[in-house]
C-alpha atoms as a printed R data frame, in Angstrom:
    type eleno elety resid chain resno      x       y        z
1   ATOM     1    CA   MET     A     1 28.581 216.267  -95.765
2   ATOM     2    CA   PRO     A     2 27.694 219.690  -94.287
3   ATOM     3    CA   VAL     A     3 24.717 221.290  -95.996
4   ATOM     4    CA   ASN     A     4 25.293 224.277  -98.274
5   ATOM     5    CA   ALA     A     5 23.271 226.851  -96.291
6   ATOM     6    CA   LEU     A     6 22.419 229.362  -99.010
7   ATOM     7    CA   PHE     A     7 20.564 231.680  -96.605
8   ATOM     8    CA   ARG     A     8 23.828 232.616  -94.937
9   ATOM     9    CA   ASP     A     9 24.832 234.718  -97.938
10  ATOM    10    CA   ASP     A    10 21.486 235.540  -99.604
11  ATOM    11    CA   PHE     A    11 18.629 236.548  -97.292
12  ATOM    12    CA   TYR     A    12 16.231 237.078 -100.213
13  ATOM    13    CA   LEU     A    13 16.584 233.636 -101.808
14  ATOM    14    CA   SER     A    14 13.118 232.128 -101.364
15  ATOM    15    CA   THR     A    15 13.415 229.068 -103.617
16  ATOM    16    CA   CYS     A    16 16.119 226.689 -104.811
17  ATOM    17    CA   GLU     A    17 16.671 223.155 -106.051
18  ATOM    18    CA   ALA     A    18 18.131 220.495 -103.776
19  ATOM    19    CA   VAL     A    19 18.767 216.756 -103.566
20  ATOM    20    CA   VAL     A    20 17.681 214.624 -100.601
21  ATOM    21    CA   THR     A    21 20.726 213.218  -98.805
22  ATOM    22    CA   ALA     A    22 19.001 211.574  -95.810
23  ATOM    23    CA   VAL     A    23 15.570 210.951  -94.295
24  ATOM    24    CA   HIS     A    24 15.508 210.386  -90.533
25  ATOM    25    CA   GLU     A    25 13.168 208.087  -88.630
26  ATOM    26    CA   ASP     A    26 11.440 211.098  -87.070
27  ATOM    27    CA   GLY     A    27 10.771 212.487  -90.556
28  ATOM    28    CA   GLY     A    28 13.530 215.097  -90.698
29  ATOM    29    CA   ILE     A    29 14.840 215.584  -94.248
30  ATOM    30    CA   GLU     A    30 18.448 216.472  -95.006
31  ATOM    31    CA   LEU     A    31 19.324 218.138  -98.318
32  ATOM    32    CA   ASP     A    32 22.569 218.914 -100.093
33  ATOM    33    CA   GLN     A    33 21.685 222.622  -99.999
34  ATOM    34    CA   THR     A    34 18.879 224.774  -98.644
35  ATOM    35    CA   CYS     A    35 17.518 228.310  -98.528
36  ATOM    36    CA   PHE     A    36 15.528 227.447  -95.364
37  ATOM    37    CA   TYR     A    37 16.787 229.089  -92.185
38  ATOM    38    CA   ALA     A    38 17.029 226.714  -89.222
39  ATOM    39    CA   THR     A    39 15.936 227.817  -85.728
40  ATOM    40    CA   SER     A    40 18.892 229.508  -84.047
41  ATOM    41    CA   GLY     A    41 19.856 232.591  -82.078
42  ATOM    42    CA   GLY     A    42 16.288 233.461  -81.136
43  ATOM    43    CA   GLN     A    43 14.974 233.416  -84.714
44  ATOM    44    CA   PRO     A    44 12.513 230.618  -85.585
45  ATOM    45    CA   GLY     A    45 13.165 228.361  -88.558
46  ATOM    46    CA   ASP     A    46 11.426 228.725  -91.903
47  ATOM    47    CA   THR     A    47  8.262 226.954  -92.965
48  ATOM    48    CA   GLY     A    48  7.058 226.291  -96.509
49  ATOM    49    CA   PHE     A    49  7.004 223.266  -98.793
50  ATOM    50    CA   LEU     A    50  9.128 220.959 -100.929
51  ATOM    51    CA   LYS     A    51  7.843 220.389 -104.471
52  ATOM    52    CA   ARG     A    52  8.419 216.989 -106.089
53  ATOM    53    CA   ALA     A    53  8.909 216.242 -109.785
54  ATOM    54    CA   ASP     A    54  5.291 215.054 -110.115
55  ATOM    55    CA   GLY     A    55  4.025 218.397 -108.811
56  ATOM    56    CA   SER     A    56  2.987 217.146 -105.357
57  ATOM    57    CA   LYS     A    57  4.092 219.069 -102.284
58  ATOM    58    CA   ILE     A    58  5.553 218.144  -98.905
59  ATOM    59    CA   ALA     A    59  4.476 220.778  -96.373
60  ATOM    60    CA   LEU     A    60  7.081 221.659  -93.745
61  ATOM    61    CA   GLY     A    61  6.186 222.561  -90.180
62  ATOM    62    CA   GLN     A    62  9.648 223.611  -89.041
63  ATOM    63    CA   THR     A    63 13.330 223.778  -89.920
64  ATOM    64    CA   LYS     A    64 15.881 223.023  -87.216
65  ATOM    65    CA   THR     A    65 19.495 222.021  -86.750
66  ATOM    66    CA   GLY     A    66 20.565 218.483  -85.984
67  ATOM    67    CA   ALA     A    67 23.457 217.252  -83.874
68  ATOM    68    CA   THR     A    68 25.552 220.174  -85.197
69  ATOM    69    CA   LYS     A    69 24.786 223.480  -86.930
70  ATOM    70    CA   ASP     A    70 26.026 221.910  -90.180
71  ATOM    71    CA   ILE     A    71 23.026 219.554  -90.160
72  ATOM    72    CA   ILE     A    72 19.728 221.181  -91.132
73  ATOM    73    CA   LEU     A    73 16.533 219.159  -90.796
74  ATOM    74    CA   HIS     A    74 13.413 220.053  -92.770
75  ATOM    75    CA   VAL     A    75 10.560 218.571  -90.735
76  ATOM    76    CA   PRO     A    76  7.282 217.788  -92.592
77  ATOM    77    CA   LEU     A    77  3.871 218.251  -91.045
78  ATOM    78    CA   GLU     A    78  2.284 215.087  -89.663
79  ATOM    79    CA   GLY     A    79  0.908 212.824  -92.388
80  ATOM    80    CA   GLU     A    80  3.096 214.164  -95.201
81  ATOM    81    CA   THR     A    81  4.758 211.654  -97.551
82  ATOM    82    CA   ALA     A    82  8.520 211.264  -97.125
83  ATOM    83    CA   PRO     A    83 10.771 211.806 -100.163
84  ATOM    84    CA   LEU     A    84 13.399 209.322 -101.324
85  ATOM    85    CA   VAL     A    85 17.135 209.686 -100.817
86  ATOM    86    CA   GLY     A    86 18.559 211.017 -104.080
87  ATOM    87    CA   GLU     A    87 15.283 212.657 -105.095
88  ATOM    88    CA   LYS     A    88 15.500 216.165 -106.525
89  ATOM    89    CA   LEU     A    89 13.134 218.712 -104.981
90  ATOM    90    CA   VAL     A    90 12.343 222.405 -105.379
91  ATOM    91    CA   LEU     A    91 12.224 224.291 -102.082
92  ATOM    92    CA   HIS     A    92  9.738 227.104 -101.483
93  ATOM    93    CA   ILE     A    93  9.888 229.243  -98.331
94  ATOM    94    CA   ASP     A    94  6.756 230.798  -96.841
95  ATOM    95    CA   TRP     A    95  8.087 234.167  -97.970
96  ATOM    96    CA   PRO     A    96  5.613 236.563  -96.261
97  ATOM    97    CA   ARG     A    97  6.456 234.928  -92.920
98  ATOM    98    CA   ARG     A    98 10.216 234.950  -93.552
99  ATOM    99    CA   TYR     A    99 10.173 238.590  -94.648
100 ATOM   100    CA   LYS     A   100  8.392 239.594  -91.436
101 ATOM   101    CA   LEU     A   101 11.082 237.781  -89.448
102 ATOM   102    CA   MET     A   102 13.819 239.546  -91.450
103 ATOM   103    CA   ARG     A   103 12.263 242.945  -90.756
104 ATOM   104    CA   MET     A   104 11.796 242.135  -87.075
105 ATOM   105    CA   HIS     A   105 15.298 240.717  -86.570
106 ATOM   106    CA   THR     A   106 16.832 243.855  -88.059
107 ATOM   107    CA   ALA     A   107 14.565 245.949  -85.802
108 ATOM   108    CA   CYS     A   108 15.940 244.057  -82.778
109 ATOM   109    CA   HIS     A   109 19.432 245.143  -83.806
110 ATOM   110    CA   LEU     A   110 18.256 248.749  -83.894
111 ATOM   111    CA   LEU     A   111 16.809 248.362  -80.408
112 ATOM   112    CA   SER     A   112 20.263 247.305  -79.216
113 ATOM   113    CA   VAL     A   113 21.631 250.535  -80.729
114 ATOM   114    CA   VAL     A   114 19.091 252.782  -78.994
115 ATOM   115    CA   CYS     A   115 19.417 250.831  -75.719
116 ATOM   116    CA   PRO     A   116 23.187 250.121  -75.708
117 ATOM   117    CA   TYR     A   117 23.300 247.619  -72.869
118 ATOM   118    CA   PRO     A   118 24.149 243.892  -72.744
119 ATOM   119    CA   ILE     A   119 21.489 241.612  -74.256
120 ATOM   120    CA   THR     A   120 20.606 238.697  -71.983
121 ATOM   121    CA   GLY     A   121 18.075 236.990  -74.255
122 ATOM   122    CA   ALA     A   122 15.869 237.469  -77.299
123 ATOM   123    CA   ALA     A   123 13.077 235.830  -79.254
124 ATOM   124    CA   VAL     A   124 12.231 237.067  -82.745
125 ATOM   125    CA   GLY     A   125  8.580 236.764  -83.754
126 ATOM   126    CA   GLU     A   126  6.533 237.489  -86.864
127 ATOM   127    CA   ASP     A   127  4.562 240.330  -85.281
128 ATOM   128    CA   GLU     A   128  6.128 240.741  -81.845
129 ATOM   129    CA   SER     A   129  9.592 240.114  -80.461
130 ATOM   130    CA   ARG     A   130 11.060 240.346  -77.006
131 ATOM   131    CA   VAL     A   131 14.554 241.445  -76.069
132 ATOM   132    CA   ASP     A   132 15.939 241.065  -72.541
133 ATOM   133    CA   ILE     A   133 18.283 243.938  -71.733
134 ATOM   134    CA   ASP     A   134 20.543 244.388  -68.714
135 ATOM   135    CA   MET     A   135 19.751 248.111  -68.363
136 ATOM   136    CA   GLY     A   136 18.533 248.613  -64.822
137 ATOM   137    CA   GLU     A   137 16.171 251.556  -65.218
138 ATOM   138    CA   LEU     A   138 12.990 251.323  -67.258
139 ATOM   139    CA   ALA     A   139 13.301 252.883  -70.700
140 ATOM   140    CA   ASP     A   140 11.159 255.784  -71.904
141 ATOM   141    CA   LYS     A   141  9.034 253.974  -74.498
142 ATOM   142    CA   ASP     A   142  8.190 257.065  -76.525
143 ATOM   143    CA   ALA     A   143 11.807 258.221  -76.653
144 ATOM   144    CA   VAL     A   144 13.101 254.771  -77.658
145 ATOM   145    CA   THR     A   145 10.429 254.429  -80.341
146 ATOM   146    CA   ALA     A   146 11.251 257.865  -81.774
147 ATOM   147    CA   LYS     A   147 14.977 257.087  -81.938
148 ATOM   148    CA   MET     A   148 14.340 253.713  -83.587
149 ATOM   149    CA   MET     A   149 12.023 255.229  -86.188
150 ATOM   150    CA   GLU     A   150 14.671 257.853  -86.922
151 ATOM   151    CA   LEU     A   151 17.129 255.053  -87.702
152 ATOM   152    CA   VAL     A   152 14.523 253.273  -89.835
153 ATOM   153    CA   SER     A   153 13.828 256.423  -91.859
154 ATOM   154    CA   GLN     A   154 17.520 257.118  -92.448
155 ATOM   155    CA   ASN     A   155 17.664 254.227  -94.947
156 ATOM   156    CA   HIS     A   156 20.799 252.617  -93.542
157 ATOM   157    CA   PRO     A   157 22.093 249.759  -95.726
158 ATOM   158    CA   VAL     A   158 22.322 246.347  -94.062
159 ATOM   159    CA   TYR     A   159 25.022 244.004  -95.283
160 ATOM   160    CA   LEU     A   160 27.467 241.276  -94.321
161 ATOM   161    CA   GLN     A   161 31.121 241.407  -93.397
162 ATOM   162    CA   TRP     A   162 33.407 238.529  -92.500
163 ATOM   163    CA   ILE     A   163 36.296 238.515  -90.053
164 ATOM   164    CA   THR     A   164 38.660 235.779  -88.926
165 ATOM   165    CA   ASP     A   165 38.296 233.883  -85.658
166 ATOM   166    CA   GLU     A   166 41.410 235.690  -84.454
167 ATOM   167    CA   GLN     A   167 39.911 239.103  -85.239
168 ATOM   168    CA   MET     A   168 36.731 238.127  -83.399
169 ATOM   169    CA   ALA     A   169 38.691 237.006  -80.338
170 ATOM   170    CA   ALA     A   170 40.582 240.303  -80.392
171 ATOM   171    CA   ASN     A   171 37.369 242.356  -80.504
172 ATOM   172    CA   PRO     A   172 35.041 240.940  -77.816
173 ATOM   173    CA   GLY     A   173 33.223 244.283  -77.668
174 ATOM   174    CA   LEU     A   174 31.443 243.386  -80.916
175 ATOM   175    CA   ILE     A   175 29.401 240.801  -79.003
176 ATOM   176    CA   LYS     A   176 26.221 242.292  -77.520
177 ATOM   177    CA   THR     A   177 24.596 239.054  -76.345
178 ATOM   178    CA   MET     A   178 25.725 237.747  -72.954
179 ATOM   179    CA   LYS     A   179 24.501 234.152  -73.363
180 ATOM   180    CA   VAL     A   180 24.887 233.507  -77.111
181 ATOM   181    CA   LYS     A   181 28.402 233.566  -78.476
182 ATOM   182    CA   PRO     A   182 29.204 233.718  -82.202
183 ATOM   183    CA   PRO     A   183 30.142 230.389  -83.786
184 ATOM   184    CA   MET     A   184 33.899 230.081  -84.055
185 ATOM   185    CA   GLY     A   185 36.184 227.317  -85.168
186 ATOM   186    CA   GLN     A   186 35.440 227.497  -88.891
187 ATOM   187    CA   GLY     A   187 38.097 230.131  -89.543
188 ATOM   188    CA   ARG     A   188 35.746 233.085  -90.026
189 ATOM   189    CA   VAL     A   189 32.808 234.799  -88.343
190 ATOM   190    CA   ARG     A   190 29.901 236.582  -90.045
191 ATOM   191    CA   LEU     A   191 29.078 240.130  -88.985
192 ATOM   192    CA   VAL     A   192 25.936 242.096  -89.813
193 ATOM   193    CA   ARG     A   193 26.556 245.805  -90.358
194 ATOM   194    CA   ILE     A   194 23.812 248.439  -90.336
195 ATOM   195    CA   GLY     A   195 25.315 251.505  -92.011
196 ATOM   196    CA   ASP     A   196 27.649 253.228  -89.586
197 ATOM   197    CA   VAL     A   197 25.394 252.677  -86.562
198 ATOM   198    CA   ASP     A   198 25.814 248.976  -85.707
199 ATOM   199    CA   LEU     A   199 28.143 246.047  -86.264
200 ATOM   200    CA   GLN     A   200 27.765 242.703  -84.502
201 ATOM   201    CA   PRO     A   201 28.127 238.962  -85.144
202 ATOM   202    CA   CYS     A   202 24.805 237.395  -86.128
203 ATOM   203    CA   GLY     A   203 23.699 234.280  -88.002
204 ATOM   204    CA   GLY     A   204 20.112 235.408  -88.650
205 ATOM   205    CA   THR     A   205 18.407 236.820  -91.731
206 ATOM   206    CA   HIS     A   206 17.920 240.556  -92.292
207 ATOM   207    CA   VAL     A   207 16.485 243.101  -94.706
208 ATOM   208    CA   ALA     A   208 18.827 245.022  -97.012
209 ATOM   209    CA   ASN     A   209 17.850 248.492  -95.795
210 ATOM   210    CA   THR     A   210 16.377 249.810  -92.558
211 ATOM   211    CA   SER     A   211 13.547 251.489  -94.497
212 ATOM   212    CA   GLU     A   212 12.120 248.012  -95.164
213 ATOM   213    CA   ILE     A   213 11.411 247.509  -91.443
214 ATOM   214    CA   GLY     A   214  8.438 249.858  -91.407
215 ATOM   215    CA   PRO     A   215  6.716 251.470  -88.408
216 ATOM   216    CA   LEU     A   216  7.577 250.081  -84.965
217 ATOM   217    CA   LYS     A   217  6.401 250.519  -81.410
218 ATOM   218    CA   LEU     A   218  7.417 249.284  -77.974
219 ATOM   219    CA   GLY     A   219  4.987 247.151  -76.029
220 ATOM   220    CA   LYS     A   220  5.230 246.133  -72.402
221 ATOM   221    CA   ILE     A   221  8.515 246.552  -70.527
222 ATOM   222    CA   GLU     A   222  8.716 243.975  -67.735
223 ATOM   223    CA   LYS     A   223 11.104 243.787  -64.803
224 ATOM   224    CA   LYS     A   224 12.814 240.381  -64.860
225 ATOM   225    CA   GLY     A   225 15.408 240.928  -62.159
226 ATOM   226    CA   ALA     A   226 17.392 243.654  -60.433
227 ATOM   227    CA   GLN     A   227 18.882 244.811  -63.741
228 ATOM   228    CA   ASN     A   228 17.106 242.792  -66.425
229 ATOM   229    CA   ARG     A   229 14.230 244.326  -68.400
230 ATOM   230    CA   ARG     A   230 12.175 242.457  -71.009
231 ATOM   231    CA   VAL     A   231 11.179 244.781  -73.833
232 ATOM   232    CA   ALA     A   232  8.395 243.853  -76.270
233 ATOM   233    CA   LEU     A   233  8.896 245.150  -79.824
234 ATOM   234    CA   LEU     A   234  6.002 245.215  -82.283
235 ATOM   235    CA   PHE     A   235  5.140 246.411  -85.753
236 ATOM   236    CA   ALA     A   236  2.983 249.514  -85.419
C-alpha cells in the first residue's frame, strides 16, 4: 500500500507514530505513514531516528523513494538493528536540519521571483544551495540580494493550493523548472503559493512565512553554458 506521506500536508510535523510494513534486504524500512521527507526535486531527504517500544533508537542516515514515489525507504546507518514487520515505532526528524532545508527551499523560490527565468537545475542544502538559471547575463548580486531581502521582510504567507491534472496541463506557465515536471496522474497537483508574488508546483517542504527565512546572500555566480548561470544562495 502507498505510504501516508504526512509531510505533504504538514511541513512542521516533526514526530509521529508508524507501523513497519516491510524491511528490505539493503536495510530500507517501509512504514504505513511517515513525516520524513524523501529525497526529491533537489531537496535531500530527512535524517533522524526511529524509537522502539523499549526506548532504543534506530538512527537513520537518509530517506529516499523506492521504485515509485509512493514507496518511501527509511535507511538506517550501518550497524543499526532492523525493526520487525508489524512493530510500532515513533519517528523523530532531525528538526534543526529539516528547518534549515525548509527555510532554504523557500528562499530558492524567492530567487526564482527576483530572477524570473527558466530554472535548469537546483540543489537545496542546509547552509548553501545552488540554482541553475537560464538567464544569459550575470546578475547583479547586490541588487538580487536586496530584492530577496525585501520579499523576506514583507512577511508573505506560504501555503498550499491544489489543482487538478487538467488545470495543470492548461497552465504550463506555472512550471519554472525545465527538467523537473510536477507529478501528474493522481488527479491533483500540489502548488506552493508565496503571498501574491509566487505560485508554482512543488513537492518540497517550506516555512509558513517568508520572515522565517532570515538573512540571505548570494555567493558565486558561475557560467555553465551560453545562457546557463549557476547561482549560489547562502544564509548570511
